[in-house]
ZAKOL-960556 format. One record per residue: residue in one letter; y, z negated, x of N, C-alpha, C in turn. Coordinates in steps of 0.001 Angstrom, whole numbers, padded with zeros to 6 digits, always signed. Example, Ala and Ser with C-alpha at 12.3 -4.5 7.8 and 13.67 -1.06 7.14 Angstrom:
// ZAKOL-960556
A-005690-007800+013190-004500-007800+012300-003300-007800+013200S-002250-007080+012850-001060-007140+013670+000030-007870+012900
END
This chain:
// ZAKOL-960556
M-119781-097856-010255-118520-098301-009676-118508-097951-008193S-117507-097235-007771-117417-096815-006375-116686-097867-005546I-117126-097970-004309-116491-098902-003374-115732-098093-002343L-114439-098297-002306-113615-097555-001369-113387-098381-000106I-113571-097744+001019-113328-098397+002303-112055-097813+002891T-111146-098666+003202-109866-098202+003718-110011-097756+005173P-109097-096926+005649-109136-096507+007057-109107-097681+008028V-108394-098747+007655-108343-099922+008534-109719-100571+008630E-110420-100659+007488-111767-101237+007495-112732-100375+008301V-112592-099067+008187-113416-098155+008994-113145-098394+010478A-111887-098551+010810-111509-098793+012203-112125-100085+012724L-112104-101126+011891-112678-102407+012308-114192-102299+012508I-114867-101600+011584-116315-101412+011713-116640-100613+012974A-115793-099629+013283-116038-098761+014438-115912-099490+015769T-115303-100667+015768-115188-101426+017022-116479-102154+017388I-117432-102219+016461-118640-103025+016684-119378-102662+017976P-119626-101363+018271-120336-101052+019526-119613-101574+020765W-118297-101560+020759-117527-102016+021917-117532-103545+022039I-117775-104224+020924-117858-105687+020943-119270-106145+021296V-120263-105512+020676-121652-105955+020831-122214-105611+022211T-121888-104423+022723-122485-103963+023978-122243-104910+025149P-121000-105331+025437-120810-106253+026567-121429-107621+026346V-121516-108063+025093-122140-109358+024814-123628-109297+025145I-124297-108247+024661-125728-108083+024947-125952-107916+026443A-125105-107106+027093-125247-106872+028529-125116-108168+029311T-124129-108996+028948-123911-110260+029648-125098-111188+029481L-125661-111253+028269-126825-112098+028026-128036-111616+028810R-128222-110304+028888-129359-109740+029626-129229-109993+031133M-128013-109913+031650-127800-110104+033082-128116-111530+033527R-128012-112495+032624-128144-113906+032997-129589-114325+033222R-130538-113541+032790-131942-113944+032853-132546-113523+034186S-132364-114356+035188-132812-114026+036538-133436-115235+037226T-134287-114954+038218-134799-115982+039116-134208-115736+040496F-134168-116787+041314-133424-116719+042559-134282-117145+043746L-134046-116482+044857-134771-116781+046080-134437-118180+046593D-133291-118702+046195-132918-120068+046576-133957-121091+046117D-134701-120752+045064-135676-121686+044507-136991-121696+045285E-137168-120738+046189-138373-120716+047009-138187-121608+048240S-139300-122110+048760-139247-122999+049915-138712-122271+051145A-137890-122987+051916-137382-122457+053180-138243-122905+054358E-139384-123568+054065-140317-123983+055106-141376-122903+055313P-141603-122478+056536-142626-121460+056781-143989-121940+056306P-144810-121035+055768-146151-121435+055343-146978-121903+056537L-147981-122751+056265-148814-123284+057338-149650-122195+057991D-150007-121189+057215-150805-120067+057730-150018-118775+057548P-148926-118595+058267-148029-117456+057997-148695-116114+058268P-148720-115224+057269-149217-113873+057531-148245-113132+058441R-148778-112267+059279-147893-111501+060159-147090-110510+059321V-145807-110426+059640-144885-109559+058903-144355-108476+059843S-144315-107254+059344-143674-106149+060072-142459-105698+059287V-141306-105733+059931-140059-105295+059303-139749-103892+059810I-139694-102921+058895-139512-101516+059264-138132-101066+058802V-137354-100538+059741-135982-100123+059455-135837-098629+059752P-135783-097779+058724-135486-096362+058953-133990-096194+059200A-133627-095374+060176-132200-095267+060523-131851-093843+060921R-130873-093288+060233-130352-091960+060569-128829-092054+060620N-128275-091879+061796-126825-091956+061998-126251-093280+061490E-126804-094362+062006-126407-095712+061597-125813-096497+062757S-125093-095834+063638-124582-096524+064827-123616-097654+064470R-122919-097553+063351-121972-098604+063000-122663-099843+062427N-123927-099688+062030-124623-100783+061365-125789-101363+062146I-126422-100554+062988-127763-100893+063451-127810-102165+064284A-126845-102406+065135-126894-103604+065984-126831-104877+065144D-125891-104945+064212-125765-106132+063371-127005-106331+062509C-127547-105229+061995-128758-105313+061175-129899-105911+061991L-130160-105344+063166-131283-105797+063985-131111-107239+064442R-129914-107609+064827-129700-108989+065287-129861-109990+064141S-129491-109574+062941-129707-110472+061804-131201-110652+061545I-131962-109583+061699-133418-109666+061507-134048-110538+062593L-133668-110290+063839-134252-111027+064960-133872-112501+064952G-132850-112856+064192-132466-114262+064057-133257-115007+063005S-134293-114377+062482-135085-114996+061425-135839-116228+061922E-136029-117178+061002-136803-118384+061290-138285-118195+061016Y-138677-117000+060570-140091-116756+060284-140874-116760+061599P-142050-117401+061643-142723-117620+062929-143477-116427+063516D-143837-115428+062709-144681-114351+063242-144263-113012+062634F-143415-112281+063350-143006-110976+062838-142659-110031+063981Q-142699-108748+063658-142257-107694+064563-141238-106835+063824V-140462-106081+064553-139478-105176+063959-139727-103781+064512V-139833-102825+063622-140023-101433+064013-138846-100628+063478I-138032-100123+064369-136950-099242+063926-137340-097811+064202V-137122-096959+063211-137472-095547+063338-136187-094729+063342N-135872-094150+064498-134699-093293+064624-135024-091921+064033D-134366-091605+062932-134676-090376+062197-133732-089251+062611H-133905-088758+063851-133160-087600+064353-131651-087809+064238S-131188-088980+064624-129757-089288+064559-128978-088435+065551S-127782-088028+065148-126901-087281+066047-125872-088196+066712D-125876-089482+066340-124982-090447+066972-125800-091338+067915D-125291-092502+068237-125939-093351+069245-126848-094416+068619T-127383-094140+067433-128265-095102+066778-129430-095508+067681A-130108-094524+068261-131284-094815+069085-130904-095609+070331G-129810-095229+070982-129393-095926+072196-129047-097374+071935I-128341-097630+070834-127978-099000+070487-129231-099814+070186A-130162-099214+069427-131393-099926+069075-132210-100255+070320R-132293-099316+071246-133069-099567+072478-132403-100633+073342S-131084-100680+073301-130376-101718+074034-130714-103095+073470V-130753-103210+072139-131125-104478+071510-132579-104814+071837A-133437-103790+071896-134863-104013+072162-135106-104606+073541T-134218-104331+074485-134388-104907+075821-134184-106416+075813E-133552-106917+074766-133276-108344+074666-134383-109106+073938D-135274-108381+073229-136266-109061+072398-137524-108195+072301H-138647-108708+072778-139892-107934+072810-140467-107691+071421R-139964-108386+070402-140495-108193+069047-140006-106894+068419L-139063-106243+069048-138478-105008+068508-138989-103796+069276I-139486-102809+068523-139856-101530+069120-139079-100421+068430V-138746-099386+069180-137962-098262+068668-138798-096996+068754L-138915-096295+067626-139676-095055+067561-138759-093903+067181D-139114-092713+067609-138441-091492+067161-139299-090832+066094N-138685-090518+064983-139428-089936+063866-139880-088515+064189P-141137-088162+063912-141561-086768+064074-140800-085853+063126E-140962-084566+063303-140292-083589+062438-140688-083799+060979L-139743-083572+060100-139944-083821+058672-140912-082801+058077P-142030-083255+057477-142960-082319+056850-142394-081778+055537P-142868-080642+055079-142421-080106+053789-142750-081077+052654G-141828-081189+051714-142056-082015+050536-141708-083481+050696W-141277-083887+051884-140928-085283+052130-139412-085456+052209F-138935-086595+051698-137571-087041+051990-137583-087742+053342G-136459-087674+054044-136391-088234+055386-136655-089718+055447K-136099-090488+054506-136288-091939+054531-137749-092302+054364Q-138412-091664+053401-139818-091965+053169-140676-091629+054393W-140376-090515+055054-141145-090110+056229-140923-091097+057370A-139685-091571+057536-139410-092564+058571-140127-093878+058271C-140158-094276+057009-140887-095490+056634-142377-095334+056908Q-142912-094158+056603-144331-093897+056855-144623-093972+058353T-143735-093419+059160-143899-093467+060616-143887-094905+061115G-142949-095693+060622-142871-097083+061031-144091-097879+060607A-144569-097638+059388-145740-098362+058897-146975-098060+059737A-147093-096830+060233-148243-096459+061049-148300-097262+062343A-147145-097689+062841-147089-098470+064086-147058-099970+063837A-146972-100376+062592-146828-101791+062257-148171-102509+062320T-148122-103780+062628-149332-104592+062737-149386-105719+061708G-148403-105788+060832-148320-106895+059888-149220-106746+058683N-149556-107890+058084-150290-107908+056811-149351-107708+055629I-148069-107985+055867-147025-107713+054877-146009-106796+055533L-145664-105720+054839-144669-104778+055338-143355-105014+054593I-142278-105112+055346-140942-105223+054763-140151-103993+055183F-139636-103268+054202-138796-102109+054476-137356-102504+054172M-136514-102388+055206-135144-102876+055090-134174-101800+055561D-133105-101594+054817-132118-100572+055173-131270-101019+056356A-130773-100050+057111-129987-100343+058309-128616-100918+057982D-128140-100758+056757-126837-101326+056394-126962-102696+055734A-128165-103278+055795-128396-104597+055212-128374-105677+056294R-128107-106893+055870-128077-108044+056770-128938-109145+056170A-129760-109770+057028-130677-110813+056584-130214-112178+057051S-130368-113175+056193-130131-114552+056613-131356-115043+057379A-131212-116153+058058-132314-116687+058868-133515-117083+058015D-133290-117435+056753-134391-117888+055895-134906-116819+054932L-134410-115594+055035-134803-114556+054079-136307-114294+054108F-136873-114066+055284-138289-113723+055349-139169-114901+054919V-138782-116095+055315-139568-117265+054931-139612-117406+053415R-138438-117385+052793-138384-117567+051340-139079-116421+050600S-138892-115190+051066-139481-114064+050343-141003-114007+050517V-141508-114377+051696-142969-114451+051860-143534-115556+050975N-142867-116704+050937-143305-117790+050050-143277-117350+048591G-142218-116628+048213-142118-116151+046839-143184-115123+046511M-143444-114243+047436-144474-113220+047225-145848-113859+047048R-146138-114857+047861-147438-115521+047768-147522-116387+046507R-146449-117078+046175-146480-117951+044993-146702-117154+043720T-146056-115987+043625-146179-115163+042422-147377-114224+042477D-148074-114222+043609-149225-113337+043804-148826-111865+043601A-147642-111527+044091-147127-110163+043918-147727-109216+044955D-147930-107990+044540-148331-106927+045459-147105-106238+046052F-146049-106218+045264-144807-105528+045625-143667-106440+045215Y-142795-106756+046160-141777-107793+045947-140455-107272+046502S-139410-107365+045703-138118-106829+046126-137014-107840+045853V-136020-107845+046722-134917-108809+046626-133604-108071+046388L-132873-108514+045382-131520-108022+045131-130544-108834+045970G-129752-108161+046771-128805-108867+047623-127371-108751+047134R-126496-109369+047859-125061-109304+047562-124507-107979+048081Q-123740-107300+047245-123117-106047+047644-121711-106331+048158E-121479-106012+049411-120158-106215+049996-119227-105084+049546M-118117-105444+048935-117145-104471+048450-115789-104835+049038V-115299-104016+049947-114119-104368+050734-112893-103557+050328T-113046-102249+050260-111905-101378+050016-111618-101226+048525F-110477-100627+048235-110053-100374+046851-111118-099622+046070W-111621-098525+046624-112569-097689+045885-113939-098339+045759E-114339-099098+046764-115599-099831+046638-115537-100780+045447R-114428-101491+045322-114306-102488+044268-114200-101863+042885L-113699-100658+042812-113648-099977+041519-114972-099313+041172L-115519-098521+042109-116692-097695+041794-118004-098458+041872Q-118180-099291+042892-119423-100050+042981-119586-100954+041764M-118501-101543+041306-118580-102385+040116-118974-101576+038888Q-118443-100376+038771-118826-099510+037652-120325-099230+037654I-120841-098796+038801-122244-098381+038880-123174-099572+038704F-122884-100679+039389-123788-101820+039306-123757-102473+037930T-122615-102426+037269-122554-102957+035909-123412-102131+034967V-123385-100807+035130-124242-099941+034312-125715-100230+034592L-126074-100394+035862-127467-100687+036210-127922-102018+035616L-127072-103029+035717-127431-104328+035167-127523-104291+033644T-126661-103499+033021-126726-103348+031568-128029-102687+031161R-128431-101664+031908-129675-100957+031582-130912-101825+031812F-130991-102481+032977-132220-103170+033343-132199-104661+033029G-131027-105286+032985-130953-106719+032753-131238-107506+034018G-131376-108813+033876-131680-109684+034997-133098-109492+035501T-133432-110177+036563-134732-109952+037202-135904-110296+036285E-135767-111312+035435-136886-111696+034580-137145-110673+033486I-136094-110006+033021-136304-108936+032041-137062-107792+032694V-136703-107474+033940-137424-106431+034673-138875-106837+034905N-139102-108076+035326-140453-108530+035647-141359-108577+034420R-140785-108847+033259-141593-108952+032041-141707-107640+031289A-141052-106606+031781-141079-105307+031093-142491-104759+031009R-142777-104090+029910-144116-103541+029672-144204-102046+029935S-143076-101428+030242-143081-099985+030506-142581-099711+031914A-143130-098683+032532-142765-098355+033909-141296-097991+034032S-140730-097335+033026-139339-096891+033111-138354-098046+033145A-138809-099262+032795-137943-100438+032820-138073-101214+034125K-138859-100686+035067-139036-101335+036366-138056-100747+037375I-137593-101603+038272-136671-101161+039313-136858-102065+040522A-136457-101590+041683-136503-102384+042908-135264-102061+043726N-135030-102848+044760-133880-102638+045636-134381-102114+046977G-134097-100840+047257-134572-100220+048480-134015-100823+049748Q-133015-101668+049627-132466-102348+050804-133415-103432+051316Y-134362-103853+050450-135335-104861+050870-136572-104783+049978L-137610-104169+050491-138870-104018+049779-139994-104663+050583M-140876-105369+049907-142056-105959+050537-143302-105457+049825V-144325-105144+050594-145582-104704+049993-146736-105187+050864R-147808-105590+050215-149003-105978+050956-149575-104751+051660R-149954-104934+052901-150435-103795+053693-151634-103122+053031S-152521-103896+052471-153714-103324+051842-153347-102416+050670V-152346-102827+049899-151897-102016+048755-151188-100764+049251Y-150347-100941+050235-149609-099800+050795-150564-098721+051290D-151571-099121+052048-152523-098154+052596-153410-097550+051522E-153785-098352+050534-154688-097880+049480-154127-096668+048745F-152807-096645+048550-152200-095580+047753-151374-094600+048585G-151675-094522+049866-151055-093489+050695-149677-093808+051209G-149309-095084+051228-148011-095468+051762-146861-094840+051002H-145863-094404+051738-144716-093758+051099-145040-092342+050620G-146217-091865+050966-146641-090581+050420-146718-090606+048904L-146879-091804+048336-146926-091962+046885-145633-091512+046223V-144507-091615+046962-143195-091283+046393-142422-090367+047337R-143116-089548+048085-142490-088785+049168-141411-087821+048701S-141460-087384+047441-140539-086334+046989-139541-086822+045943Y-139296-088139+045911-138361-088700+044941-137150-089286+045654V-135967-088992+045153-134758-089462+045823-134623-090982+045747A-134994-091587+044619-134911-093046+044457-136285-093635+044728E-136641-093714+046005-138006-094126+046368-138282-095577+045986D-137249-096429+045971-137450-097834+045616-137835-097979+044153L-137066-097346+043289-137355-097362+041867-138736-096781+041583M-139060-095671+042261-140337-095014+042012-141518-095827+042526L-141351-096521+043650-142431-097388+044116-142723-098480+043095A-141670-099099+042554-141866-100134+041541-142591-099562+040332Q-142183-098390+039892-142793-097802+038712-144227-097354+038967R-144468-096728+040120-145818-096239+040409-146798-097385+040634Y-146395-098411+041372-147293-099548+041573-147605-100237+040245F-146588-100354+039380-146827-100946+038062-147844-100119+037277E-147674-098804+037307-148620-097930+036599-150032-098031+037169L-150133-098339+038451-151435-098460+039111-152044-099849+038956G-151391-100696+038173-151946-102008+037871-151610-103084+038875K-150653-102846+039746-150253-103829+040743-149091-104664+040213K-149008-105883+040708-147961-106790+040232-146693-106563+041030T-145611-106261+040337-144315-106038+040958-143372-107161+040548V-142615-107676+041508-141702-108800+041244-140346-108490+041856L-139296-108767+041092-137918-108612+041543-137226-109968+041457V-136517-110367+042516-135779-111629+042508-134373-111391+043036S-133503-112341+042762-132132-112276+043249-131996-113140+044493G-131441-112555+045558-131259-113291+046806-129865-113112+047367M-128871-113459+046586-127486-113232+046981-127081-114027+048229S-127749-115141+048462-127432-115959+049634-128197-115522+050876Q-129225-114693+050696-130104-114336+051804-129969-112888+052273L-129441-112017+051444-129376-110591+051781-128024-110033+051374S-127411-109250+052251-126147-108592+051904-126168-107166+052433T-125432-106309+051755-125375-104895+052122-123994-104343+051819R-123497-103529+052718-122316-102732+052408-122754-101279+052445M-122942-100695+051277-123562-099381+051170-122646-098267+051666Y-121412-098260+051171-120480-097175+051474-119115-097777+051804T-118362-097095+052643-117082-097643+053079-115883-096780+052686S-116103-095595+052107-114994-094706+051764-115285-094023+050435L-114253-093460+049825-114425-092740+048568-115385-091571+048749R-115278-090871+049869-116170-089739+050117-117636-090189+050165E-117903-091295+050851-119271-091797+050918-119754-092260+049544L-118884-092902+048799-119249-093363+047458-119639-092196+046553I-118835-091149+046573-119128-089987+045733-120428-089335+046178G-120598-089119+047486-121807-088478+047981-123053-089299+047721G-122959-090608+047956-124118-091469+047781-124572-091576+046335W-123640-091805+045415-124029-091955+044018-124323-090620+043351R-123677-089553+043806-124033-088235+043269-125478-087903+043618K-125930-088377+044767-127314-088158+045190-128298-088846+044244N-127965-090057+043809-128933-090879+043083-128774-090890+041571L-127554-090709+041096-127252-091085+039717-128069-090310+038687F-128199-089000+038875-128982-088221+037918-130405-087988+038403A-130563-087514+039638-131900-087190+040150-132799-088416+040135G-132224-089601+040378-132996-090826+040297-132918-091488+038937G-131724-091467+038324-131503-092171+037072-132317-091642+035909R-132690-090373+035927-133458-089817+034801-134852-090418+034708H-135312-091100+035774-136602-091779+035732-136527-093108+035000S-135331-093510+034592-135149-094821+033975-134697-094737+032526M-134920-093598+031893-134572-093490+030489-135416-094466+029668P-134835-095069+028623-135549-096108+027866-136925-095702+027356L-137129-094439+027046-138422-093995+026530-139252-093286+027592G-138875-093458+028851-139655-092873+029931-139472-091376+030037A-140511-090690+030532-140437-089253+030791-140137-088450+029524K-140514-088984+028357-140277-088265+027105-138790-088094+026818A-137975-088988+027378-136537-088950+027100-135740-088292+028222T-136437-087640+029134-135749-087028+030267-134671-086048+029812A-134957-085300+028757-133998-084313+028266-132698-084958+027804L-132743-086258+027488-131543-086947+027026-130680-087455+028170A-131217-087422+029384-130493-087978+030523-129092-087393+030696P-128900-086075+030570-127541-085538+030731-126550-086059+029695L-127067-086522+028549-126192-087079+027521-125980-088576+027709L-127020-089284+028123-126944-090743+028210-126237-091238+029467L-126391-090550+030579-125806-091036+031826-124278-091125+031794P-123571-090140+031209-122101-090270+031164-121596-091257+030116L-122473-091664+029177-122043-092443+028015-121327-093750+028369P-121825-094569+029317-121119-095826+029611-119680-095620+030081F-119449-094530+030800-118100-094274+031310-117203-093695+030206L-117787-092882+029345-117031-092350+028204-116632-093471+027243M-117511-094451+027065-117198-095562+026155-115993-096360+026639Q-115731-096338+027914-114543-097014+028435-113301-096144+028328L-113469-094850+028527-112323-093947+028598-111793-093543+027227V-112674-093354+026263-112231-092848+024955-111258-093817+024272P-111552-095132+024186-110572-096026+023535-109227-096055+024250A-109237-096057+025580-107982-096080+026327-107172-094818+026058T-107875-093673+025993-107184-092412+025695-106639-092407+024271M-107457-092868+023326-107044-092878+021927-105917-093877+021663L-105832-094919+022474-104729-095866+022325-103401-095186+022611V-103393-094367+023635-102167-093614+023946-101823-092665+022804V-102853-091957+022294-102631-091020+021183-102094-091760+019958A-102686-092909+019651-102265-093680+018470-100825-094147+018587I-100432-094544+019780-099051-094991+019983-098074-093833+019852V-098414-092694+020446-097524-091526+020437-097336-090998+019020F-098424-090936+018247-098365-090326+016919-098322-091358+015787N-098224-092643+016138-098085-093708+015147-099221-093685+014123L-100467-093671+014636-101654-093636+013782-102190-095059+013663H-101955-095676+012512-102195-097103+012344-103667-097477+012518A-104570-096811+011818-105996-097160+011888-106541-096926+013291L-106148-095803+013882-106605-095502+015240-106058-096534+016223L-104851-097000+015982-104261-098018+016855-105053-099321+016794I-105498-099690+015595-106292-100914+015454-107607-100788+016208W-108335-099679+015978-109633-099486+016642-109484-099454+018161S-108552-098663+018645-108418-098496+020094-107914-099771+020758S-107015-100498+020090-106492-101743+020662-107593-102787+020822I-108407-102944+019772-109500-103927+019840-110522-103506+020891S-110879-102223+020906-111888-101734+021850-111414-101869+023290V-110154-101517+023533-109601-101662+024883-109525-103133+025271G-109101-103981+024347-108989-105411+024636-110323-106037+024989V-111363-105700+024213-112699-106243+024489-113225-105732+025827T-113013-104440+026101-113475-103860+027367-112763-104507+028548L-111459-104692+028419-110695-105329+029488-111170-106764+029714L-111402-107502+028634-111894-108876+028756-113250-108898+029464S-114114-107938+029133-115433-107857+029778-115288-107640+031270W-114376-106757+031656-114192-106485+033080-113582-107674+033810L-112733-108431+033145-112218-109658+033755-113357-110621+034075V-114304-110728+033144-115478-111588+033358-116336-111053+034493Y-116574-109724+034509-117424-109127+035541-116832-109345+036935Y-115538-109118+037067-114913-109276+038380-114881-110740+038818R-114656-111621+037874-114672-113042+038239-116075-113460+038665T-117092-112981+037962-118470-113301+038315-118819-112772+039700A-118307-111576+040024-118563-110971+041335-117687-111559+042435Q-116827-112496+042071-115914-113163+043021-115012-112154+043732L-114510-111211+042935-113551-110223+043413-112236-110420+042661P-111119-109945+043208-109834-110117+042521-109870-109547+041098V-109534-110381+040125-109652-109954+038729-108616-108902+038354G-107597-108715+039181-106614-107679+038905-107212-106292+038856Y-108347-106098+039526-109010-104793+039479-109481-104440+038068A-109672-105452+037230-110102-105193+035852-109108-104305+035114L-107836-104433+035434-106803-103629+034770-106957-102143+035072L-107648-101837+036161-107815-100441+036582-109159-099868+036170Y-109849-100528+035226-111178-100046+034859-111182-098587+034366P-110106-098087+033682-110157-096667+033289-110198-095718+034497V-109537-096104+035605-109561-095276+036813-110972-095242+037377G-111600-096403+037483-112974-096459+037972-113920-095685+037078A-113755-095817+035766-114628-095110+034828-114444-093597+034932A-113202-093154+035147-112935-091713+035248-113608-091117+036485V-113517-091809+037623-114147-091300+038843-115663-091373+038712A-116180-092452+038134-117627-092569+037926-118133-091469+036994L-117338-091124+035970-117717-090029+035076-117781-088715+035841Y-116820-088490+036718-116842-087284+037551-118121-087235+038401I-118485-088367+038994-119693-088404+039812-120920-088109+038958A-120987-088714+037781-122135-088498+036898-122251-087037+036480L-121127-086425+036101-121162-085030+035663-121525-084092+036810S-120999-084352+037998-121323-083490+039136-122786-083673+039536A-123322-084883+039376-124738-085113+039659-125619-084368+038658I-125211-084378+037392-125970-083661+036361-125971-082168+036642I-124835-081636+037047-124733-080202+037358-125653-079837+038527R-125734-080706+039528-126606-080452+040682-128071-080590+040318G-128369-081388+039324-129748-081538+038874-130638-082160+039939S-131741-081501+040253-132714-082031+041218-132291-081810+042656R-131249-081018+042875-130822-080720+044245-130077-081915+044827V-130525-082370+045966-129962-083559+046604-129547-083222+048030E-128366-083676+048408-127905-083489+049786-127493-084848+050340W-128021-085183+051534-127693-086478+052118-127903-086437+053624K-126882-086845+054351-126915-086939+055809-127391-085648+056468G-126822-084543+055987-127080-083254+056610-128377-082586+056217R-129081-083144+055257-130333-082540+054789-130231-082229+053306E-130966-081220+052891-131029-080869+051472-132468-081026+050988Y-132593-081570+049789-133912-081827+049218-133949-081336+047767E-135167-081258+047250-135394-081025+045828-136191-082215+045325S-135535-083078+044540-136211-084282+044065-137136-083950+042903A-138337-084530+042938-139308-084286+041868-138764-084801+040549N-139164-084160+039451-138675-084603+038152-139696-085502+037478P-139274-086259+036461-140140-087290+035858-141451-086745+035308A-141487-085482+034934-142716-084933+034382-143868-084981+035369S-143542-085065+036666-144586-085066+037692-145016-086465+038081V-144418-087482+037423-144783-088874+037743-146145-089188+037182
END
């Protein structure tokens, strides 16, 4: 006896991936630990901390960044800013701030050696001048609360971590920031999950860190050659987490939305350039099966954006051509996707009206992903061109 499945039933079954995916993603995102749970009281025997800030053409950010760091309640720290051949007034602004506080020193980065990315070389330069037992690497576009260092040092010591990273709040101000940053960060959270899923992961490819705020024990940093360990990788934060994990060191990721904030990009041009730099050249290191699945990266990276665009496109087709089964599938898929974005935007405390524009965000994100795939290992950022190492060399 044959069982016939009607086109409507096929359409209903076909909606399952669009229903299940956001549910699983939402559940995975919820499993996190928070820096708020760590003590805000400085330890009785505070280890000396060195905060290293690499900066290249950061004149719009550097003063606010440094003043937020210098406002810390941590009792024993220094700040080392490394001016990486800036063509703007980054160095002058930093030196002006340094005249107000002896804890801040400003260095000029030596010429970039072959095989190094500029950020990693600047971090290495700063670490060489640092005197702390714990090194904190912080981006120039990040802002620290007064209790960030205290809580993160307490958290690092409590968990006995060798490498500790904090996820901060992403400031999204303009129209394109709110569309594109939400697209990218939602994909990242779907892939990696909350901090506890990352911390409990058993494979290196499931590890990630936030380069806006990285902490490492000085002894561990020096033992493995500092940033030389990841000198030729575009996503140095992700690679540090993965390499330290492979070397048997304990890596910990926590959420610190109240203690750390960053505004990464301010315009559509910056958004496209910044994510095109990282999305493929860095993202291929995070395939679910590790280096063995690198060949699948060109297929998997565009998939989250295609899953949003195809139902919306097919809904228009179904309406125009009066295709009943296709209308059912596309309507349900679009409805579930829209509902998911309403939840995401509300959770991010952004205007939920942006959820209605998710196909626009997905289309631009797809363009960025495809252009990143076409560029492959070639990376261009802040006037420099690099060749990022591929996963086979990890």
